[in-house]
C-alpha positions as CSV (number, residue, x, y, z in Angstrom):
1,M,46.8,33.3,32.7
2,T,46.2,30.9,29.8
3,G,48.9,28.9,31.0
4,V,51.0,29.6,27.6
5,P,54.6,30.1,27.8
6,A,55.5,33.2,26.1
7,S,57.9,31.0,23.9
8,A,54.6,29.3,22.2
9,T,53.3,33.3,21.5
10,G,56.5,34.1,19.4
11,G,58.4,35.0,22.0
12,S,56.7,38.0,23.2
13,G,54.4,37.5,25.8
14,A,51.7,39.1,23.9
15,T,48.3,38.1,24.1
16,P,47.4,36.0,21.3
17,V,44.9,37.6,18.6
18,R,41.4,36.7,18.2
19,G,40.8,34.1,15.7
20,G,45.1,33.3,15.4
21,K,46.4,30.0,15.3
22,L,45.6,29.4,19.1
23,G,42.3,30.3,18.8
24,A,41.7,28.2,15.7
25,A,43.2,25.5,17.6
26,A,40.9,25.9,20.3
27,V,37.7,25.9,18.1
28,N,39.0,23.1,16.7
29,Q,38.7,20.8,20.2
30,A,34.9,21.2,20.1
31,S,32.9,19.9,22.6
32,L,30.5,17.2,22.4
33,W,27.2,18.9,23.5
34,N,27.8,21.8,20.6
35,I,24.7,23.4,19.0
36,A,25.4,20.9,15.8
37,N,25.5,18.0,17.5
38,L,22.4,18.9,19.8
39,L,20.3,19.5,16.6
40,T,21.9,16.2,15.2
41,M,20.7,14.6,19.1
42,A,17.3,16.2,18.5
43,R,17.0,14.8,15.0
44,L,17.6,11.5,15.8
45,V,15.1,11.7,19.1
46,L,12.2,12.7,16.3
47,V,12.4,9.6,14.6
48,P,10.4,7.7,17.3
49,G,8.0,10.5,18.1
50,F,7.6,11.0,13.9
51,V,6.9,7.0,13.3
52,V,4.2,7.4,16.7
53,L,2.9,10.7,15.2
54,L,2.5,8.9,11.2
55,L,0.9,5.5,12.5
56,H,-1.3,7.1,15.1
57,N,-5.1,6.1,14.7
58,G,-4.4,3.8,12.1
59,G,-2.0,5.7,10.1
60,Y,-4.7,7.9,7.9
61,D,-5.8,10.4,10.5
62,P,-5.3,13.7,8.7
63,A,-4.9,15.8,11.5
64,W,-2.2,13.1,13.0
65,R,-0.6,13.0,9.5
66,S,0.3,17.1,9.4
67,F,1.6,16.7,13.1
68,A,4.4,14.0,11.7
69,W,4.6,16.5,8.7
70,A,5.7,19.0,10.9
71,A,8.1,16.7,13.0
72,F,9.8,15.6,9.5
73,A,9.9,18.7,8.3
74,I,11.9,20.1,11.5
75,A,14.1,17.3,11.1
76,M,14.7,17.9,7.4
77,I,15.5,21.9,8.5
78,T,17.9,20.5,11.2
79,D,19.9,18.1,8.8
80,L,20.6,21.4,6.7
81,F,21.6,23.9,9.4
82,D,23.5,21.3,11.8
83,G,25.9,20.8,8.9
84,H,26.5,23.9,8.1
85,L,27.1,25.5,11.5
86,A,29.8,22.4,11.8
87,R,31.6,23.1,8.8
88,T,31.4,27.1,9.6
89,Y,32.1,27.0,13.2
90,N,34.9,24.6,12.9
91,L,32.7,22.8,15.4
92,V,33.2,19.1,13.6
93,T,33.6,15.8,16.1
94,D,33.8,12.5,15.9
95,F,30.4,12.2,17.3
96,G,28.8,14.4,14.6
97,K,30.8,12.3,11.6
98,I,29.1,9.3,12.8
99,A,25.7,10.3,14.0
100,D,24.4,12.9,11.7
101,P,24.7,10.3,8.4
102,I,22.8,8.0,10.7
103,A,20.3,10.6,11.8
104,D,19.7,11.5,7.8
105,K,19.1,7.5,7.2
106,A,17.1,7.1,10.4
107,I,14.6,9.9,9.5
108,M,14.0,9.2,5.9
109,G,14.4,5.2,6.2
110,A,11.6,5.6,8.8
111,A,9.0,7.5,6.8
112,L,9.4,5.2,3.4
113,V,8.9,2.3,5.4
114,C,6.3,3.5,7.5
115,L,4.6,4.7,4.3
116,S,5.2,1.5,2.1
117,Y,3.9,-0.3,5.0
118,L,0.3,1.8,5.1
119,G,0.1,1.3,1.5
120,D,1.0,4.4,0.1
121,L,4.6,4.0,-1.7
122,P,5.1,0.8,-3.6
123,W,7.9,-0.9,-1.4
124,W,10.2,-0.8,-4.7
125,V,10.2,2.3,-4.3
126,T,11.1,2.4,-0.7
127,G,14.0,-0.4,-1.9
128,V,15.7,1.7,-4.3
129,I,16.3,4.4,-2.3
130,L,17.4,2.8,0.9
131,F,19.9,0.6,-1.3
132,R,21.6,3.6,-2.1
133,E,21.4,5.4,1.1
134,L,23.2,2.2,2.7
135,G,25.1,1.5,0.1
136,I,26.7,4.9,-0.8
137,T,27.4,5.2,2.7
138,L,29.3,1.9,3.0
139,M,31.0,3.0,0.2
140,R,32.4,6.1,2.0
141,F,34.0,3.9,4.3
142,W,35.3,1.8,1.9
143,V,37.5,4.7,0.2
144,I,37.5,6.9,3.1
145,R,41.7,6.1,3.6
146,H,42.2,7.4,0.3
147,G,39.9,10.4,0.7
148,V,36.4,12.0,1.1
149,I,34.3,11.8,-2.0
150,P,32.6,15.6,-1.5
151,A,28.5,15.8,-1.9
152,S,27.6,17.0,-5.3
153,R,24.9,19.4,-6.5
154,G,23.2,16.3,-8.0
155,G,23.2,14.5,-4.7
156,K,21.9,17.9,-3.0
157,M,19.2,18.0,-5.3
158,K,18.5,14.3,-4.4
159,T,18.0,15.5,-1.3
160,L,15.8,18.0,-1.7
161,A,13.7,16.0,-4.2
162,Q,13.8,13.0,-1.8
163,G,12.7,15.4,1.2
164,T,10.0,17.2,-0.5
165,A,8.5,14.1,-1.9
166,V,8.2,11.9,1.3
167,G,6.8,15.3,2.8
168,M,4.3,15.3,0.2
169,Y,3.3,11.7,0.9
170,V,2.9,12.1,4.7
171,L,0.3,14.8,4.2
172,A,-3.1,13.3,3.1
173,L,-3.1,14.8,-0.1
174,T,-5.7,14.6,-2.6
175,G,-6.6,15.3,-5.9
176,P,-3.5,17.2,-8.1
177,L,-1.7,17.6,-5.2
178,A,-1.6,13.5,-5.1
179,T,-1.1,13.6,-8.9
180,L,1.7,16.1,-8.2
181,R,3.5,14.0,-5.9
182,F,4.2,11.0,-7.7
183,W,5.9,13.0,-10.1
184,V,7.8,14.5,-7.5
185,M,8.9,11.0,-6.3
186,G,9.7,9.9,-9.7
187,V,12.3,12.7,-9.9
188,A,13.6,11.8,-6.5
189,V,14.4,8.2,-7.7
190,V,15.8,8.8,-10.6
191,L,17.9,11.7,-9.2
192,T,18.7,9.0,-6.4
193,V,20.0,6.3,-8.8
194,A,21.8,8.6,-10.7
195,T,23.5,10.2,-8.6
196,G,24.4,6.8,-7.0
197,L,25.5,5.7,-10.1
198,D,27.7,8.4,-9.9
199,Y,29.3,8.2,-6.4
200,V,30.1,4.3,-7.2
201,R,32.1,6.0,-10.5
202,Q,33.8,8.7,-8.1
203,A,34.7,5.9,-5.4
204,V,36.5,3.8,-8.0
205,V,38.4,6.4,-9.1
206,L,39.0,8.0,-5.9
207,R,40.4,4.1,-4.9
208,R,42.7,4.0,-7.6
209,Q,44.1,7.1,-7.2
210,G,44.9,6.5,-3.9
211,L,46.5,3.0,-4.5
212,A,48.8,4.6,-7.1
213,A,49.5,7.5,-5.0
214,E,50.9,4.6,-2.1
215,R,52.7,2.3,-4.9
216,A,54.1,5.7,-5.9
217,A,55.2,6.0,-2.1
218,E,56.3,3.0,-1.4
219,N,58.1,2.6,-4.9
220,A,60.0,6.4,-4.0
221,S,61.3,5.1,-0.1
222,E,62.3,1.6,-1.9
223,A,64.5,4.3,-4.0
224,A,65.6,6.3,-1.4
225,G,66.6,3.3,0.7
226,T,68.5,2.0,-2.0
227,L,70.4,5.5,-2.5
228,S,71.0,5.4,1.1
229,S,72.5,1.8,1.3
230,A,74.7,3.1,-1.7
231,R,76.1,6.0,-0.4
232,S,77.1,4.2,2.9
233,A,79.1,1.2,1.3
234,A,80.5,4.1,-1.1
235,E,81.6,5.7,2.0
236,A,82.8,2.7,3.8
237,E,84.8,1.6,0.6
238,R,86.6,4.9,1.3
């Protein structure tokens, strides 16, 4: 009934066990409309809604900013879950690889730009964070043929610090909490710069290793070709 010949299952004609190679192959062919991608799409849809809520009524209404914070929090939470679900259940798709980082940058970028526009956050902070995020994304594409730069613990701490700091700025906080958010944002900026420099270092090392491996492979191929030619010539002489 599966359309798979008996030879493909080891020649016995038995039904393949769940979780075996055929099961894994089926799982790897993840549908575009899987739960991880749906969460990513939801996060993309939340971006314009978040902007409308944050800027509504001049951008200084505590109630509307609370609604905006809720939208931002939901976006941050889905960011944690969609990647975990995709990796755990083999739901990785080409769409997810592209849309997930775009959704991450979109919600964070929208929040930073809106906060700076309202005068709550200095423009230089927004510039530093966005420059780092976009720069690292481009750098990942620059070295992708040599390998993938894994997310580091520092990068995860940076994401947490950014999300917490921006969330605190979205809320209309006053008094000690307003002072606290300033220091949390300071930590986020420091982590943003530090992890960005570390990613640059990793990208340079990865690219050098990749180029060295390519040169070694080319040299080995040339050596094998030369040896093959020599053998052919020797056999011809015989």
